[in-house]
Structure formats: C-alpha cells, structure tokens
C-alpha positions in Angstrom: 4.4 23.9 4.2 4.9 25.5 0.8 1.7 24.8 -1.4 0.2 26.4 -4.6 -2.7 28.6 -3.6 -5.6 26.0 -4.0 -3.5 23.1 -2.6 -5.0 21.9 0.5 -8.7 23.0 -0.3 -8.6 21.1 -3.7 -7.4 18.0 -2.2 -9.9 18.0 0.7 -12.8 18.9 -1.6 -11.8 15.8 -3.7 -11.4 13.3 -0.8 -14.8 14.6 1.1 -16.7 13.5 -2.2 -16.1 9.9 -1.5 -17.2 7.5 1.5 -14.7 6.8 4.3 -15.1 3.2 3.6 -12.0 2.2 1.3 -12.8 0.5 -2.1 -10.9 -2.6 -2.3 -8.0 -2.8 -5.1 -7.0 -6.0 -6.7 -3.3 -5.8 -5.4 -2.9 -4.9 -2.0 -0.3 -1.9 -2.8 -2.9 0.0 -4.7 -4.5 3.2 -3.5 -8.0 2.2 -2.0 -9.4 4.9 -4.3 -8.9 3.0 -7.3 -12.0 1.0 -8.9 -12.6 -1.9 -11.2 -11.5 -5.1 -9.1 -10.0 -8.2 -10.8 -12.3 -10.8 -9.7 -10.6 -13.7 -11.3 -7.4 -14.2 -13.2 -5.3 -11.2 -14.4 -4.7 -11.3 -18.1 -1.7 -9.1 -18.6 1.5 -8.1 -16.7 3.0 -4.6 -17.5 6.7 -4.4 -16.5 8.4 -0.9 -16.3 11.9 -1.6 -17.6 15.2 0.4 -17.6 17.2 0.6 -20.9 20.7 -0.7 -21.1 23.2 0.9 -23.6 23.7 -1.6 -26.6 20.9 -4.0 -25.5 17.7 -3.8 -28.0 17.0 -0.2 -28.7 18.6 0.8 -25.4 15.6 2.8 -24.3 13.4 2.5 -21.2 10.3 0.9 -22.1 6.8 -0.7 -20.9 6.8 -4.3 -21.5 3.4 -6.2 -21.6 3.2 -10.0 -20.9 0.4 -12.3 -21.4 -0.2 -14.2 -18.0 -3.7 -15.8 -18.7 -3.2 -19.5 -18.6 -4.4 -21.4 -21.7 -3.6 -18.5 -24.0 -1.6 -19.1 -27.4 0.8 -16.7 -26.0 0.9 -17.3 -22.3 4.3 -16.5 -20.7 5.3 -14.4 -23.7 6.0 -10.6 -24.7 3.0 -9.4 -26.6 3.8 -5.8 -26.7 6.7 -3.5 -26.0 6.6 0.6 -25.9 9.7 2.3 -25.8 9.7 5.9 -24.6 13.1 7.1 -25.7 16.4 7.5 -23.6 17.5 5.9 -20.4 16.3 8.0 -17.3 16.2 5.3 -14.6 12.7 3.9 -15.2 11.4 2.9 -11.7 7.8 3.0 -10.4 4.3 3.4 -11.7 0.4 3.8 -10.6 -2.8 3.9 -12.1 -5.3 6.7 -11.9 -8.4 6.1 -9.9 -10.5 4.9 -13.0 -7.5 2.6 -13.9 -7.8 3.8 -17.5 -4.2 5.4 -17.4 -0.9 4.2 -16.0 1.6 7.0 -14.8 5.4 6.0 -14.8 8.2 7.9 -13.7 12.2 8.1 -14.1 14.4 9.0 -11.3 17.1 10.4 -13.1 15.8 12.7 -15.5 12.3 13.2 -13.5 10.2 12.7 -16.6 6.6 11.2 -16.2 4.9 9.1 -18.9 1.2 8.5 -19.1 -0.1 5.4 -20.7 -3.6 4.6 -21.9 -4.2 1.2 -20.5 -7.9 1.3 -20.7 -8.5 1.2 -24.7 -6.6 -1.9 -25.0 -4.6 -3.3 -22.3 -2.8 -5.7 -24.7 -1.3 -2.7 -26.5 -0.9 0.4 -24.2 -0.4 3.6 -25.8 1.8 6.8 -24.7 -0.6 9.6 -24.5 1.2 12.1 -22.4 4.6 13.0 -21.1 5.5 15.5 -18.2 8.7 17.0 -18.6 8.6 20.0 -16.3 8.0 17.7 -12.8 11.4 19.3 -11.4 11.1 22.7 -12.7 7.3 23.1 -11.6 7.7 21.5 -8.2 11.4 21.9 -7.1 11.4 18.2 -6.6 13.4 15.3 -8.3 12.9 11.8 -8.8 9.2 11.1 -9.2 9.0 7.8 -7.3 5.4 6.6 -6.0 2.2 7.4 -8.1 -0.8 6.9 -5.8 -4.4 7.7 -7.0 -7.0 10.0 -5.1 -10.4 10.6 -6.8 -9.4 12.6 -9.9 -5.9 13.3 -8.6 -2.5 11.7 -8.6 -0.2 12.2 -5.7 3.4 11.9 -6.6 6.3 11.4 -4.1 9.7 12.7 -5.0 12.9 11.2 -4.0 15.1 14.5 -4.0 15.0 18.2 -5.0 16.5 20.2 -7.9 18.6 22.5 -5.6 21.2 20.2 -4.2 20.1 16.7 -5.1 19.9 15.6 -1.6 17.0 13.8 0.3 14.9 16.9 1.4 11.7 16.5 -0.9 8.0 16.6 -1.1 4.9 15.5 -2.8 3.1 16.8 -5.7 -0.5 16.6 -6.6 -1.7 16.5 -10.1 -5.1 16.1 -11.8 -5.8 13.3 -13.9 -5.3 15.5 -16.8 -1.6 15.9 -15.7 -1.8 19.4 -14.6 0.0 20.4 -11.2 -2.7 21.1 -8.5 -0.2 21.6 -5.4 3.1 20.8 -3.7 3.7 19.7 -0.1 7.1 19.6 1.5 8.2 16.8 3.8 8.7 18.1 7.3 12.0 19.1 8.3 13.4 20.0 11.6 11.8 20.0 14.9 8.0 21.3 14.8 4.6 20.3 16.0 4.8 16.9 14.0 8.3 16.0 15.6 11.7 15.9 14.2 11.4 15.7 10.6 14.5 14.6 8.0 12.5 15.8 5.0 12.9 12.5 3.1 10.4 10.7 1.4 9.8 7.5 -0.7 6.4 5.7 -0.5 2.7 6.7 0.3 0.1 4.6 1.9 -3.6 5.7 2.7 -6.0 4.7 5.2 -9.2 6.5 4.3 -11.3 5.3 7.3 -9.0 7.0 9.7 -8.0 10.0 7.5 -4.4 9.4 7.7 -1.6 9.2 5.0 1.6 7.6 5.9 4.9 8.3 4.0 8.3 6.6 4.0 11.8 7.6 3.3 14.9 6.6 1.3 17.5 8.7 -0.2 18.3 11.5 -2.7 19.6 11.7 -6.2 23.1 11.8 -5.1 23.0 8.6 -3.4 20.6 6.4 -5.7 22.6 7.4 -8.8 25.7 6.3 -7.3 27.5 3.2 -7.9 26.5 0.6 -5.0 29.9 -0.4 -4.3 31.1 3.1 -4.0 28.3 4.2 -2.0 28.6 1.5 0.8 32.4 2.5 1.1 31.5 6.1 1.5 30.8 6.7 5.3 29.4 10.2 4.5 27.0 9.1 1.9 25.8 6.1 4.2 24.4 8.7 6.6 22.4 10.3 3.8 19.2 7.9 4.0 15.9 8.6 5.5 15.3 7.7 9.3 11.7 8.5 9.4 7.9 8.0 8.5 5.5 10.7 8.5 1.9 10.6 9.6 -0.4 13.0 7.7 -3.9 14.3 8.0 -5.1 13.2 4.7 -7.8 16.0 4.2 -5.7 19.0 5.0 -2.5 17.3 3.7 -0.7 18.4 7.0 1.9 16.3 8.7 0.7 15.5 12.4 3.6 13.1 13.5 7.0 12.0 12.7 8.2 8.5 13.7 11.9 7.4 14.1 12.4 4.3 11.9 16.2 3.8 11.2 17.4 2.4 8.2 15.5 3.7 5.2 11.9 2.2 5.6 10.4 1.7 2.0 7.2 0.1 1.1 3.9 0.8 3.1 1.3 -1.8 3.3 -2.1 -1.0 5.2 -4.0 -4.0 6.4 -7.0 -4.0 4.0 -9.3 -5.4 6.7 -11.9 -2.5 7.7 -11.6 -3.4 11.4 -7.6 -3.1 11.4 -5.8 0.0 12.2 -2.1 -0.9 11.2 0.5 -0.7 8.3 3.8 -2.7 8.1 7.0 -1.6 6.3 10.4 -3.0 6.0 13.7 -0.9 6.6 16.3 -1.7 4.0 19.5 -0.9 5.8 18.4 -2.6 9.1 16.4 -5.6 7.9 13.7 -5.0 10.2 9.8 -5.2 10.0 8.1 -2.1 11.7 4.4 -1.8 12.5 2.7 1.6 12.6 -0.7 1.3 14.6 -3.0 3.1 17.2 -2.5 2.3 20.6 -5.3 1.8 23.2 -5.6 5.6 23.7 -5.8 6.1 20.0 -2.5 7.6 19.4 -0.3 6.4 16.6 3.0 4.6 17.4 5.8 2.9 15.5 7.6 0.0 16.6 10.0 -2.8 15.2 8.2 -6.0 15.4 10.5 -8.4 13.4 13.7 -9.1 11.6 14.3 -10.0 8.1 17.0 -12.8 7.6 20.4 -12.1 9.4 20.6 -8.3 9.7 24.3 -8.3 10.1 24.7 -9.5 6.7 22.3 -6.7 5.3 20.0 -9.0 2.9 18.6 -5.7 1.8 14.8 -6.1 1.9 13.4 -4.1 -1.0 9.9 -4.9 -1.8 7.0 -6.2 0.2 3.4 -7.5 -0.6 0.9 -8.1 2.0 -2.0 -10.6 1.4 -5.5 -9.5 0.7 -6.6 -10.8 4.3 -3.4 -9.0 6.0 -2.4 -12.7 7.3 0.6 -13.0 5.0 3.5 -10.9 3.7 6.0 -11.4 0.9 9.4 -10.0 1.1 12.0 -9.7 -1.4 15.7 -9.3 -0.3 18.0 -8.2 -3.0 21.3 -9.4 -1.8 20.7 -13.1 -1.3 18.1 -13.2 -3.9 15.3 -14.6 -1.5 11.7 -14.3 -1.5 10.3 -14.8 1.9 6.9 -15.3 3.4 5.9 -14.1 7.1 2.8 -15.3 8.9 1.0 -12.0 9.8 -1.7 -13.7 11.9 -0.4 -11.5 14.9 1.0 -8.2 13.3 2.9 -7.4 16.5 4.8 -10.7 16.1 5.6 -11.5 12.3 6.9 -15.1 11.8 9.0 -16.3 8.8 7.5 -19.5 7.5 9.0 -20.0 4.0 11.9 -18.9 1.8 13.0 -19.6 -1.5 16.0 -18.5 -3.8 14.1 -17.1 -6.8 17.2 -15.3 -8.4 20.8 -13.9 -8.3 19.4 -10.6 -7.2 15.4 -9.8 -6.8 13.6 -6.8 -6.1 9.8 -6.2 -6.8 7.2 -8.9 -5.6 3.6 -8.9 -6.8 0.8 -11.3 -6.1 -2.5 -11.6 -7.3 -5.4 -10.7 -5.2 -6.4 -14.2 -4.6 -3.1 -15.0 -3.4 -2.5 -17.9 -6.0 0.1 -16.3 -8.1 3.6 -14.5 -7.3 5.7 -12.5 -9.9 9.3 -11.7 -9.2 11.5 -9.1 -11.2 15.3 -8.5 -10.5 16.6 -4.9 -10.9 16.8 -2.4 -8.1 18.3 0.4 -9.7 21.0 0.7 -12.7 23.8 1.4 -10.8 22.8 -0.8 -7.7 22.3 -4.0 -9.7 24.9 -6.8 -9.5 27.8 -7.1 -12.0 28.8 -10.0 -14.4 27.0 -13.2 -14.2 25.1 -12.1 -11.0 23.2 -9.4 -13.3 20.4 -11.6 -14.2 17.3 -9.6 -15.5 14.2 -11.5 -15.5 10.3 -11.7 -14.8 9.6 -15.1 -13.1 6.0 -16.2 -12.4 5.0 -18.7 -9.6 2.1 -20.6 -8.3 1.6 -20.5 -4.6 -0.5 -23.2 -2.8 0.4 -22.1 0.6 3.3 -24.3 1.0 5.6 -23.8 -2.2 6.3 -21.4 -4.9 6.0 -23.5 -8.1 7.5 -22.1 -11.2 5.2 -21.6 -14.1 7.2 -19.3 -16.7 10.4 -17.1 -16.7 11.5 -14.5 -19.1 15.1 -13.6 -19.5 15.1 -9.9 -20.2 18.7 -9.8 -21.1 18.4 -12.5 -23.8 15.3 -10.7 -25.2 17.2 -7.3 -25.4 14.7 -5.8 -23.3 16.8 -4.4 -20.4 16.4 -4.2 -16.5 12.8 -5.6 -15.3 11.7 -3.5 -12.4 8.0 -2.4 -11.6 4.9 -4.6 -12.3 1.2 -3.7 -12.8 -1.8 -6.0 -13.6 -4.5 -5.5 -16.2 -7.4 -7.5 -17.8 -9.7 -7.3 -20.7 -13.2 -6.0 -20.0 -16.0 -8.6 -19.6 -18.1 -8.7 -22.8 -21.2 -7.8 -20.9 -19.9 -4.4 -19.6 -21.4 -1.6 -21.9 -20.8 2.1 -21.8 -24.0 2.9 -22.8 -23.6 3.0 -26.6 -23.5 -0.4 -27.5 -19.8 -0.7 -27.2 -17.6 -2.6 -24.6 -16.5 -0.6 -21.9 -12.7 -1.1 -21.1 -11.9 -2.3 -17.6 -8.5 -1.4 -16.5 -7.3 -3.2 -13.4 -3.9 -3.1 -11.8 -1.5 -4.7 -9.6 1.9 -4.3 -7.8 
C-alpha cells in the first residue's frame, strides 16, 4: 500500500469523528456522509456534458436545467458553464456539505470544482485541479465520494502505461491531496487482486468500503467498434470487487466478479448488510452480502436482458427503501425496473425503450421522478442517427414511466449528456445566523 505520510491516520481520524449510523442522502448513490436532504421536489438538475467539436462552443460544460413543475422555465436549460476544451467529462460528486460539486475528465485527468451552494441556479467554477496524474500517478478521475471534510477520488488508470492498474486518492475539501491508496494487485492477504477500479460505495455501520472495476485509459479511449474486435483489449477489463476496512483504508477481501462490475448501490435500510452491482460485459446482477457467519461474500443473483446479446448494463439506481432497482442498458436503449424485495432473487417487472442509446439513470428520493441521459463515452457512443444526445424526464407511478419533458442536446448545441446531480434552493426559513439565507445544497445521481 503506497500512501503519503499521514494517509490512513488522517482518514481514520475524520471517520471516527462521525456516528456509525449513516446519514441519508437524497439520491441513493450519494455518500452517506453528505448532508441536507431534499425532502420534497428537487429544483435543478445539473448535467456534466462532453463537448463535441463543431457543436456549440465545442467545450465540456456543466448544464443546469429547471426541473421544478410550475416554474416558468420548467424543462429548460437555464445556465451553462463551459470549462474549456474536451477531456472526456464523466462523473461528479458533492462534498459532504453539498456546497461544492467536483467533476472529472477521464482523458486529461483534470478535476473542476463548482460552487453550487451560493446559487444552485448559476454554478460557478472556483477551482481546477490540474495535477491529479502528476501527484498521484493515477489517470482518469472517475468517482467522487464524500467523507467528512474529504473527497475520495477513484482513478481508472495510471500514468505509467495507461493500463487498468490504478488507485484511490484522498483530498481535503480545499483540493489538497492527503493520501493515495493503490488497488490490490496479485495474490495477497486480501485475495487475488487485478488492480482495477471504478466505483466506490461505503457502509459506515459495517466500517466497510466496496470498490468495483472497469478498464484503463487505453481501452476506454478506444473506438468501441475497434475495441470489441480486439481480443487482446477485451481481456483488459476488471474482474473483481474489493472490500476495504474503511477506517484504515486497507483492502481485506477481493471478490471475483467477472465482466466489469460497475456502479455500487448499498441498501440504505439500517438493518440491511448488502450492496448490489451490475456487470457490464456479462449482463449480470451481483450481490455482496454478509453470510450467517458474518463473512462477506459475492454471488450472481440475476441476469439483465439476454446476456448473449450483451445489452451492456451501464448505470443502476436503487430505491430509497431498497425494494427496487432501475437499470439502464446502453445497446438496446432500455430502462428496466427490478423488484428487489428479495435481493437474493431480483425480478424484472418493467422495461421501456427510452432512447436509441441510454446511459445514466437518476431517480428522486421519493421515487416519483426518473431522469435518463444518453452518452457513455465519446468513442463508445453510437454513430449516425443512433447518436441521440438527450436528457429525458419521466414520472413513475409504480406501473409506467410517463414522459414529462425532453431536451435534445445535439439540437441545443450542448454536446453529449452524461452524469446528473440534483440541487434545490434553500428554504426561506433557513438562516446562517447573520440574517441571511443559508444555501442548502442537495444532490442526486
């Protein structure tokens, strides 16, 4: 484990300062250490968008959309903030106080920090971190996951050979690097690690962190058609998930989970002890859970679509009560719903074609609204007429997804719509003690 001098001690001290009971987030992929829950309707949706050469200003940008029903600008773009250039804009994450939104690019490894707390309708760029690769040795900052006063950043690759071996960087909320932690490689006390990384999920009650795995820069920046015909490259995908002791930031067990397990969703029910993920290349649902003896195990519990056709499940969103799971499959453009009443035996109960290609899926905390975006990676998106780029919003009544509005990002000159986060205005009664309104930043996935 290669860390900076204060690494585990600094992280452990931060974690020990908070109660073991997790704080609920308003969207179920958020860190349990985030605060300020949206208790009603989200007001804004922020979309991290990949620039396209010759389309609009061609730059990666943060796009803000009014999603408050009854608003005069409901369903319209109300703000855009370009960051310059195209570096494969991908994922975002709020700081624990939700005042700042961190967003990363997978190609040039730049990180942008936006102020969402001052005025969520008009985010401001307040900091750029341009030395992520130089200082950490990792490439492709992917997942941004809040700890108290800290931000975990999961890399996808490394600066040495652009392969899949990577690690996690820990920053403080001021954007200063605190420590670095390499993903386990080779046979060791934790098991046989492949060194790959992708997503992060934490269960504070169990003092465990779970990570998943994808691919390195060489693979994710390759044209998709070229990639799938390259037998050698297709071997360079992650096949593991890793369980970590959270407070010491030490890997304790490596699970074999074939086919690039991607997003991790822990059940938010305090009595539960399980997380679920979907493997992209094998179209399977995997459950990570403690057995009767208290040992953590991973097992396949379901399939998504027809695995022989590789529908390519990409994003998942678990309901707040952990009774349901949304799954987007990129290749067939479907949004599926699974009944998770028995997490050992998920059952698909609904599906709808929501686009010619779909990637991210985000639902409101109350489960009544679902948002879908289209872009996976610039070089993996479909070509020609199938290259739809959009945000589409739906109402969910438990039986049917009903469209409420749609935005064509190509027609609007915005680019490729990828990751989403929610925010809301502060209630008028909130005060910071000096008579002014206290911004309440709230987030979604």
